[in-house]
C-alpha positions in Angstrom: -1.2 6.3 17.2 1.3 5.3 14.6 -1.2 5.9 11.7 -1.8 9.4 13.0 1.9 10.2 13.0 2.3 8.8 9.5 -0.6 10.9 8.3 0.9 14.1 9.9 4.3 13.4 8.3 2.8 12.8 4.9 0.7 16.0 5.3 3.7 18.2 6.2 5.9 16.7 3.5 3.6 16.5 0.6 0.4 18.5 1.1 1.5 21.6 3.0 4.1 22.6 0.4 1.3 22.6 -2.2 -0.7 25.1 -0.3 2.2 27.6 -0.5 2.6 27.1 -4.2 1.5 29.4 -7.0 -0.5 28.0 -9.9 -1.0 28.6 -13.6 -3.6 27.0 -15.9 -3.0 27.1 -19.6 -6.2 26.9 -21.7 -6.4 26.4 -25.5 -2.8 25.6 -26.3 -2.1 23.8 -29.5 -0.2 20.6 -29.0 -0.8 20.7 -25.3 1.0 17.4 -24.7 4.2 18.7 -26.3 3.9 21.9 -24.4 3.6 20.1 -21.1 6.6 17.8 -21.9 8.8 20.8 -22.9 7.8 22.7 -19.8 9.0 19.8 -17.7 12.2 19.6 -19.7 14.9 16.9 -19.4 15.6 15.3 -16.0 12.1 15.7 -14.8 10.4 12.9 -12.8 7.6 11.9 -15.2 4.5 9.8 -14.9 1.8 9.1 -17.5 -1.6 7.4 -17.4 -4.5 7.2 -19.8 -6.0 10.3 -18.2 -3.0 12.6 -17.6 0.7 13.4 -17.9 2.5 14.5 -14.8 6.0 15.7 -14.2 7.9 17.2 -11.3 11.1 19.2 -11.9 13.4 21.8 -10.5 13.7 25.2 -12.1 16.3 27.5 -10.5 16.4 25.3 -7.5 12.7 25.6 -6.9 10.1 22.8 -7.2 7.7 22.8 -10.1 4.9 20.4 -11.2 3.1 20.2 -14.5 0.0 18.2 -15.3 -1.7 17.8 -18.7 -5.3 16.6 -18.5 -5.9 14.7 -21.8 -9.7 14.9 -21.6 -9.8 18.8 -21.3 -6.5 19.6 -22.9 -5.7 21.9 -20.0 -2.2 22.3 -18.5 -1.7 23.0 -14.8 1.7 24.3 -13.6 2.3 24.4 -9.8 5.5 26.0 -8.5 7.1 27.8 -5.6 6.2 31.4 -5.7 9.8 32.5 -6.0 10.0 30.6 -9.3 7.3 32.7 -10.9 9.5 34.7 -13.2 11.5 31.6 -14.3 8.3 29.6 -15.0 6.7 32.5 -17.0 9.9 32.9 -19.0 9.9 29.2 -19.8 6.3 29.4 -20.9 7.0 32.5 -23.0 9.9 30.6 -24.6 7.4 28.0 -25.9 5.2 30.4 -27.9 5.0 28.1 -30.9 2.5 26.0 -28.8 0.6 28.9 -27.2 -1.0 30.6 -30.2 -4.3 32.1 -28.8 -4.0 30.3 -25.5 -5.1 31.9 -22.3 -3.0 31.7 -19.2 -4.7 32.2 -15.8 -3.0 32.0 -12.5 -2.6 32.8 -8.8 0.5 34.2 -7.1 0.3 34.1 -3.3 1.3 36.9 -1.0 1.5 39.8 -3.5 -0.2 43.2 -3.2 -0.7 46.3 -5.4 -2.9 49.4 -5.0 -6.3 48.7 -6.4 -7.7 50.7 -9.3 -11.2 49.2 -9.4 -13.3 46.3 -8.1 -15.2 43.4 -9.4 -18.0 42.0 -7.2 -18.0 38.2 -7.1 -20.0 35.8 -5.0 -18.2 35.7 -1.6 -16.5 39.1 -1.9 -14.8 41.4 -4.3 -11.6 41.3 -6.3 -9.6 44.5 -6.8 -8.3 45.1 -10.3 -4.8 46.4 -9.9 -3.6 46.4 -13.5 -5.1 46.0 -16.9 -3.0 46.2 -20.1 -2.7 44.7 -23.5 -3.5 41.0 -23.0 -3.1 41.1 -19.2 -5.2 41.9 -16.2 -4.1 41.5 -12.6 -6.6 41.3 -9.7 -6.0 41.1 -5.9 -8.3 39.3 -3.5 -6.7 40.6 -0.3 -3.9 38.0 -0.1 -3.1 36.8 -3.6 -2.7 38.1 -7.2 -5.0 36.6 -9.7 -4.1 37.1 -13.3 -5.2 36.3 -16.9 -2.9 36.8 -19.8 -2.3 36.1 -23.5 1.2 35.6 -24.9 1.7 39.4 -25.0 0.4 39.7 -21.5 2.9 37.1 -20.1 5.7 39.3 -21.3 4.1 42.3 -19.6 3.6 40.3 -16.4 7.3 39.2 -16.3 8.3 42.9 -16.6 5.9 43.8 -13.7 7.3 41.0 -11.5 10.9 41.8 -12.3 10.3 45.5 -11.5 8.8 44.6 -8.2 11.9 42.7 -6.9 
């Protein structure tokens, strides 16, 4: 009985908040380790092993997490959805590490009118916006996006206009 209660408490405290979080994956960044550390900034709770770097920090009062996988060189950023603009601005402020990097992500609970569709296994994704270095898709409940450095700036403008 006690073990079940502990499991439920741990689930609601640590796992459930992750489900409600938005996520970004940065692929192809130069100096990915430095980028991950600068994203976390000062005052972050940091942990490092032989496989990855992990940091948890607050940005504008919202929880954020960054992980750098050494083997693949990929950086994952998880954050509360309301911190999306702040996180994207912080990433955009570190362009010296981005170069030709690709940023892909998911923002939960957003919707835009669809312009076209892409058929994928298990359903279809509506393409809601395509621009210079940015496309935004919608799967029915979440935004899916892919952006270059130029596309990140465009995405920030779209998110700020939608508020």
